[in-house]
C-alpha positions, -999 to +999 in steps of 0.1 A: -034-192-747-059-159-747-067-174-782-083-208-766-099-189-744-130-190-761-133-228-763-124-234-726-153-207-717-179-230-744-164-262-726-169-244-689-207-233-702-213-266-716-209-283-683-221-253-659-263-259-651-264-223-647-243-215-680-228-190-661-187-190-658-156-176-640-125-171-651-092-162-633-064-142-643-032-151-625-014-126-620+025-126-616+043-113-583+052-123-551+020-137-530+015-127-492-008-140-465-018-115-438-037-123-411-053-095-390-071-087-355-103-059-359-114-043-327-141-016-330-136-012-362-097-004-361-072-030-374-050-035-349-024-057-356-016-075-393+009-101-394+021-109-429+043-138-448+056-143-476+037-179-496+058-201-513+046-220-550+081-235-562+064-263-580+040-247-603+055-255-637+054-293-624+017-289-608+002-269-634-029-264-640-034-265-608-019-240-574-002-254-550+010-236-519+043-257-505+048-232-473+058-197-464+081-178-441+076-150-419+079-123-414+069-107-450+106-097-464+080-066-470+080-058-434+089-024-432+087-013-464+064+010-483+046-024-501+042-034-462+023+000-461+002-007-492-009-044-480-017-029-451-039-004-459-055-025-488-070-046-457-079-021-438-102-011-470-117-045-474-126-039-433-143-012-439-161-021-476-170-051-456-185-036-426-165-057-400-165-037-362-150-069-344-131-102-351-107-117-378-100-113-415-071-132-435-064-119-469-040-133-495-027-106-514+002-110-544+021-077-554+014-075-594+051-078-609+038-060-639+021-029-625+049-014-597+040-040-573+002-029-569-014-047-540-040-069-555-063-092-530-062-123-544-087-138-514-104-131-480-120-148-455-142-136-423-146-151-394-125-179-402-088-174-395-056-188-415-047-231-418-013-241-419+000-229-384+000-193-400-024-179-367-009-207-342+028-207-350+045-183-376+031-147-362+030-155-320+067-167-331+073-141-356+058-111-346+059-121-307+025-116-306-004-145-295-031-139-322-052-168-308-051-149-275-064-115-295-089-135-317-108-150-283-105-116-264-123-101-292-145-124-299-157-127-261-161-086-267-128-078-245-099-056-263-070-078-267-043-082-244-017-090-262+007-066-279+034-073-311+068-071-298+089-049-318+119-072-322+106-100-353+123-133-356+129-157-390+104-186-389+097-212-421 
């Protein structure tokens, strides 16, 4: 496909009013969605769910998520520690002091499962029931209550439970 890339770039540039093109690379590996609470610049909680893409071949060239489960199978592993560290770096780089951040990360199968940020959203929480259902059920953490507390200038009252429950 790389040998056809120039043709597609030229086609896209022809349609672009700015004559600019954004090209994306597909990184092979498991994808994880994270949702974090930040207070006073500190990442207090980061929940992780694994994302499903079972129909990539049938839906190509479109990438459509078809569900997920949590907590991530990587929870409690060195991969989870590296994912949380990547989120910490993003929070610091963006200067976030209080609020929420949603990150989508892929563990690059071709680079020793190095976490790579593929999307970051600030000022909004995830859809697909992640923050409202998955995280409270999987982690015993009322994410929405914590987010509202931080938005109101309070320290979150809720604490994650040590026991995890599978949610799909």
